[in-house]
C-alpha positions as CSV (number, residue, x, y, z in Angstrom):
1,M,85.7,-50.9,9.8
2,L,88.8,-49.1,11.3
3,T,90.2,-46.1,9.2
4,E,93.8,-44.5,9.8
5,R,94.1,-41.0,9.6
6,V,97.3,-39.0,10.2
7,L,97.5,-35.7,11.6
8,E,101.0,-33.7,11.9
9,L,101.3,-31.5,14.8
10,Y,104.0,-29.2,14.9
11,W,105.3,-27.7,18.3
12,T,106.7,-24.5,16.6
13,R,103.0,-23.6,15.9
14,A,101.7,-24.4,19.6
15,L,100.4,-21.4,21.6
16,A,103.2,-21.3,24.2
17,N,106.0,-21.6,21.5
18,R,105.2,-18.3,20.3
19,S,105.7,-16.5,23.5
20,G,107.8,-19.0,25.5
21,V,105.5,-18.8,28.7
22,A,102.2,-20.6,29.8
23,V,99.1,-19.4,27.7
24,N,95.5,-19.8,29.0
25,V,93.1,-19.2,26.3
26,T,89.3,-19.2,27.3
27,D,87.9,-18.6,23.9
28,A,90.0,-20.4,21.4
29,Y,88.3,-19.1,18.3
30,A,88.2,-15.5,19.5
31,D,92.0,-15.7,19.8
32,P,94.1,-14.9,16.5
33,R,97.0,-17.3,17.8
34,F,94.7,-20.2,17.8
35,N,95.2,-22.6,14.8
36,Q,91.8,-23.8,13.7
37,A,93.3,-26.2,11.0
38,I,93.0,-29.4,13.6
39,D,89.5,-28.5,14.2
40,R,88.7,-28.3,10.7
41,T,90.2,-31.8,10.1
42,T,88.7,-33.7,13.0
43,G,85.4,-31.8,13.1
44,Y,86.2,-31.2,17.0
45,H,85.3,-27.7,18.4
46,T,87.8,-26.3,20.6
47,R,86.8,-24.0,23.4
48,S,89.7,-23.4,25.2
49,A,93.1,-24.2,25.5
50,L,96.1,-24.4,28.0
51,S,99.5,-24.5,26.6
52,V,102.8,-24.7,28.4
53,P,106.3,-24.7,27.0
54,I,108.8,-27.4,28.1
55,I,112.0,-25.7,28.8
56,T,115.2,-27.6,30.3
57,R,117.2,-26.1,33.5
58,D,119.6,-24.3,30.8
59,G,116.8,-22.6,29.0
60,R,116.3,-24.8,26.0
61,R,112.9,-25.4,24.5
62,L,112.2,-28.9,24.2
63,G,108.5,-28.9,23.2
64,V,105.0,-27.8,24.2
65,M,102.4,-29.4,26.2
66,Q,99.0,-28.3,24.9
67,A,95.6,-29.4,26.3
């Protein structure tokens, strides 16, 4: 049986969006900028995170790539 769950992710809350530069977090739960809400929802435990802003040549922020 398949169930569907929807998670709303906001790029404005991503780590790199707050600073505008790439962020490499080696211990996610020790970093106060890390949003633990998705982990609580999914049951996953994030250990580290790499977050990079996507910026156009003219400086506009389009979004964030986070892994």
